[in-house]
N, C-alpha and C positions, 0 to 999 in steps of 0.2 A: 505495501499498501504505500510505501515511502516513494517520492518522486522529486521532481526537482521543485528547490526551495521557491516559493512565492516570489515574483518581480516587481508587482504593483501592488498598493492598499489604497482600497477606496474607505474614507471616514465620511460616515453619513450622520449629518445632523439636522433632526427636526428641531422648525424653528416655527413662534409665534409671539411677535410682539415683544420680545426682550433681548434690542441691541445691546444692552450693556453688558449683560453674560454671555451673549456671542462673541462680543470684542474678547472678553477674559479667553473664553474657551480658545478662539482661533489665536490668540497670543502664546497660551501653552502648547496648541499645537506645532507654534512655527519654532518652539523652543525645543522639540522632540530631539533625543539623543538615540545613537546607533540606526538612523536612516541613511541613505544614500542619498535621499533629496527629500526635502518639503515645499511642494509646491504652494507657498503662500507668500505674498510678498512681491516686490518688482522683479525678482526673479528665483529661479529653483537656488534654494541656501544648502550649500553642502554644508554637512556634520559628519562627514565620515571618521574625523579626527576625536569625536568626543569633546567633553568639555576639559579646561585646562586641569581639572583637578586629576584626570585620568580616568574618571568615574565610569563603569560599564553595567548595565542592566545586569541583573542575577539571571543564572541559567545559561545553556547556550544558545549562543547566537546562530541564524542561518548562515551558511557559507556566503552567499549573495545577501546583501543588505538591500531590500526594496526601497522604491521610493514611495511617495504617498499624495495623494489627490483628496482634497477635502471637498464635500459637496456638502451645500445648506438646502436642506428641503423646507421651502416655507408652507405653511398650512392656511393661506390665505390671509395673511398679515395686511391690516390697511396701507401699510407704509413697507417696501421689499426693505429685506436687509442689506445695510451695506457690508461690503466685504471688500478685503485686498484684491489685488490683481493675484490669477494663479488659482481662488477660489470659485467653483460651480456653483452657483443657484438655479435650483429648479424650484415653480410655484404648481400650487394647486388651488381652486375656488375655497373659499369659505363657506363649509357646508357642515360644520359642527366639529367637535374635537376629532379629527382623523389624523392623529399622530401615527398610526399604522400604516394608514395610506401613503402619509409622506415619506415615512422610510423606505416605504418600497418604491416611490417614486424615485427617492434620492439613489437607493440602489440600482436601478435600472438606468439610471444616468451614466453610472462608473462602468470600468470594463476590468477592474482590478481582480487578480485572482484570489485577493482575502477582501472580506469585508467587516468593518468593524462600526458599531454603532454607539453613539454618545451624545446624550440629551444636550439641549440648549443652556442648561443651568447645573453643568457637569462638567467640572473644569479638570481635564488630566494631568497627573504628575509628568517628572521629566521622561521616564522612562516608560509610561504607558503603553505607549503603541509598541515600542520595541519587545517589552515583555510579552504582550500578546501574540505577536508576530513570532516569538521564537518557540510559542506553545505550538503554533499552528502550523509551522514552517513544512512539517514531514508528516501532517495528520489530517488528509482532508475529511475525514470522516467527524472532526472534532469541533465543538461549539464551547468557546469559552467564556468565562465572566469572571470580570474584574472584580476590586474590591471598592464600593462606592461608600466612602466616608462622606463625613458631614460637618458643616462651620457655616461661619458667617463672613463673608466677604466685607471689605471696605469698601471706599470710593474708586478707587484708582481700579481703572478698567485694564490695565497691565498686567494686575497683582493675578499671581496663579496658585496662589496658596490663602487658604480664609485668615484673617486677622483672630478669629475667635473659634476653635475648634468644639465641636459637639460632641458628646457620648454615642458611641456606635449603639443602633439598636439591639436589643438581646437576640432576637429571631434569627437573623440570617447570620450571624454568626455561630448558633448552637445548631442550624442545621447545616452547615457546612460541616462540622465538627462531627457531627451525628453521620452524615453520609460520606467521609474522608474525603471532603472536597469534591462531592457529585460524583463520586466515583462506586458508589454501593447503596443498596437499600430502593424503597420504592418512590416512586412521585418525583424524581429530581427535578423534571422541570419546574419545580415550585423555586427552585432557588437561581433561576435566570433574571437576571433584570437587564432590558434593552436599553437601559440607560449606560450601561457598562459591558457590551458583550460583542463579541467575534466570531466568525466562521468564515470556511471557504465557500466560495461562489457556488462551485457543484453541491454541497451539500444544501446551501440555501435553495438552491433553485429545485432538486429533488423534492425538499420540502412544501414549495411552492412559494416560498417568502413569505413577508407581512403581509396579512390578509387586509387587503385595502376595502372590504366590507364593512370592518369593525369599527364603528363609532361610539365615542365614548371614552370616559377615562380607564384606562387599567385593562390588563388581561391579556393584552395583544402579544407580550413575550413567552408569556406559559405557552400561549396557543403555537406561537412559532416554537417552542423548544419542545413542546409536546410531538409535534409533528417533525421535527427532526430528528428523534429518537425513534419515532413510528418508520423514518426513513433508513433507519439503521445507524443514527449517529449517536458520537458519546457526547458526555456533557464533563466538564472539569472547571473549578473554580481557583484563580489563580490571585492568591492573597497579594501578590508583589504588585498586580498590577491596578495602582491607586488613583482614583478620580476624586474630585471634591464636589460634592453638593452642595448649593448654595442654601444653605436652612435645613432643617431638621427631615426625617423622613417622613414618607404619608402618615404611619400611625401618631407622629409629634404634632402634625398639623391640625389637630381638632381642635375645636373651641375652647380648651382654657376656662371652663366653665360656662362657656355661652352654649345653652341649650340648643338654640335655634341650630347654631354651626355643629354642634355634635349629631342633632338630627340628619343635617344636609351630609356630613361625613358618614354615616352608617348608610345612608341611602345610597350613596355614591359607592360602596362596597357592593351592598345589596346588588346593585343594578350590574357591577362587574361577575358577581358570583351566576345571575339570570342570563348574562351574556357568554359566558364559558361551558355552561351546562349542554347546550347542542352540540358545541366546537370540539369539547375535549372528552372522549370515552372513556373516564375512569372514575374510581370511587373516590376519589377525592373532590370530584366537580358536581357530582348528580345524584339524587336521590336513587337510592336502591330499588331496582324493579321499574325504574320509568321508561318511558318508551318514549325513543329520538331517531330521528331520520339516518343521525349516524350512530350505529349499535356498540355498544362494547363487546358484544359476542358475533360473530357469523359464521353462520353454521350451513355446509351442504350437505346434502343427505344422496348420497350415490344410490339412488334406489331402482336405478336401471338394470343392476345385477340379480342374479340368482337367488340371493340372500333374501331378497324381499319379493319374492314371488307372490307367497302369501296375501289374500286380501286383508288390507288395514294395515299393515305391518309398517308402511311408510309414514301412515297418518298417525298412528300410535306413536311414531319414534318423534314426529312434530309436536303433539300435543304436549309430552314431557317436556319440550325444550321451552314451552311458554312460561313454565316456571319461575325461569332465570328472569324472566319481562324484559330486561334491556338487550333485545337479541333479536336477529332475523335470522330465517332459514328458507334457503333453496332447495327445491328438490328435483332431480331428474326429471326431465321432462317424459320421458321413455316409462315411467313408472305407471303399472297397474292402477295406482291408486288417485293418478291425476282429477278423476272427477267428483272423489270422495275428498280431497283435499280443499278442491275449488267449491266446495258446496261447506265445508266443516269450517273454512277461513274466508269465505266471502266477504267481510268486511275487517279482516284482522289483515293489517299490513305488513305483520312480521312472517309470514308465511307464503311462499309463492312454488309454482310451479317452473321452473326455468332453470337456465347454467348456472355453473357454478359463478358466482360474483366479481366483480372488477377487483375486489378487495385482494385476489392472489395474483392479479396479475402485476408485471413490474411497472414500476411506475414511470411516467413520461418526465423531462424537465420544461419548465415553461408553461405550464398549463394550468397555472393558478394553486391555491392553497389543496394539498393532498392530504386529507384526514382518512385514517384507515381505524376500523376498529380494533380493541386490545388484542384481542384473541380469536384465531380460526381454527375452527373445526371440521374436520372431514369425517362425517359417518358413513363408514363401510357395512357394517350388519347393521339389523336391527337390534334398537336398546333402548331403556328409558335413561339416558344418560342427564336429561333434565333433573333426575333426583340427586346428582351431584351437585351440592352447595357452590353457588359461583366463586365464593373465597377458596374453597378447595380446589375448584377447576383452576382457577388462576394459580393457585400456588403449585400445582403440578408443572406448569409449563417453566424450562430452563430457559435462561436468558439468551442461549445460542443453542440450535437444533430443535428438537421436539419430542414429544412423548406418544407412545402407542398403548393404548388400552385395549387388552386382550381378554377374551373369554376362557372358559376352563377347559378346550382343545387348543389352546394357542393361536385361534384366529382373531385377527384384529377387528375391534370393532369400531374404534375410534383413532382418529389422528388428530392430535391438537398441539398448536404451537401460538408463539406470541407472533404480530405482524411485524415486531420489529426483529426477532428473529429470523424472518422468512427474507426480512430485509437485507439484513447483513449477508445473505447467502445471494441474493438477487443483485445487489448494487453494490458489495464491496468485496465479493469473491473469496467470503469466509466460508471453509467447507467443514460443517460440524460431523462428531462421531455418530455411527448409526442411532435411532431413536431409541430413547429410555423404553423400557416396558412396564407394564404396571398392571397386574391384575383386575379385572373388572369386580370380583367378588370383594376382593380388600377395598373396592371403593363402594361397595353396598349399590352397585348397577346390576340392575336385572334386566331380563329379556321382556319381552311385553307382551308376554301371554300367548303366543300362537300355539294352538292347539293342533295343528299339523295343516288344517286347510285355513288358516289366516287368524287374524286379531278379532275378536268382537270386541267394536268400538265403543259400545255403549256399557262394558266392564271398565274400560279406559276412563271414558270422560264421566262416566256416573258411577261407578262402583257397584255396579250390577253384580 
């Protein structure tokens, strides 16, 4: 997976009516160390020799130092931002808070192999870009997150560090420690901040980039990070890549006793929760058993084979799956149960007779945000797989590869894997070991009650 080190870095800054902070961000970017060229000012500024103190960023540097291009993406400010020569400005109409669309617009305006995103009120330390680049240099499947610190800046627009340093919020630090810098655990995407993140353009395109359709404050970074993971990407926190936010973090911006402001703050967070539920198929974002257009689990029942020849066997298999709630199932069109399934699930969008879904296919680049279910299941023989609790199903799935569930005769009932594991094979060439095998009886998965001629569905649906 290691290739040539990147030659070009695009730094994208979303902007809305914040000229003084933008001036500080651009001043800090013009002083970045460890780059071949910084495209800000009247000419490209060579910084190969580092500063007179001999300081170099921590960690290994790529063999070739890339040049940097800065792109300011204006979210419809009444007055366009003023920038030095060499800085690109792109603009979109003011149609509400569209930072996600602005970031994507900026990313599309560039052509660098690496994309770094900085908020317009977040000022990078002198080694920020070089530290991010060093981590990404030979890791095209990686999304990195820097350390956002907090403080109050003084009046000088050339100042690149705050006059007053505020304490770091407790939650991010605890989460990064618990997950070993976003390298282990569940829901790692929750540690990604769009204000201080970066990735290869290839991974950005595979995930579909920031979603231009997201309107409102918050959540677009989690959405992108989730999709990067589903595209087979990895995450990592870089504590040495420091950038300073002007003012406290979001939680510290509540009303300080002003009840109306506290209510507004809570309403903003609740709107973000509602916005993310249909976008991210995760137990961290949506109610258990809810029904969404993007399911947490996608199932295909291979009902055209001889194992499903008995009437009702494919339909009974689908009935069990509905216990999961947040699921969709497709059934081979050649199934003898097609008419029964059409009648039984006529008004239920979760079950359909059709080809195996798009989520198993390799993703394309440049086609917009690509969202995938968390878990993919292929059912090869009749079984009541839905009797298995969702939490236990998810726990079966290895991060790489898959698991097969076998009956007492050693025949495979189902093949289960994470979407991310499939993408690791399809997009990044990872070759896993043979599937792990688990006995159905150990999971208390039973057959659907075929009496030799088929399954009597009234026993399945009504317990007769």
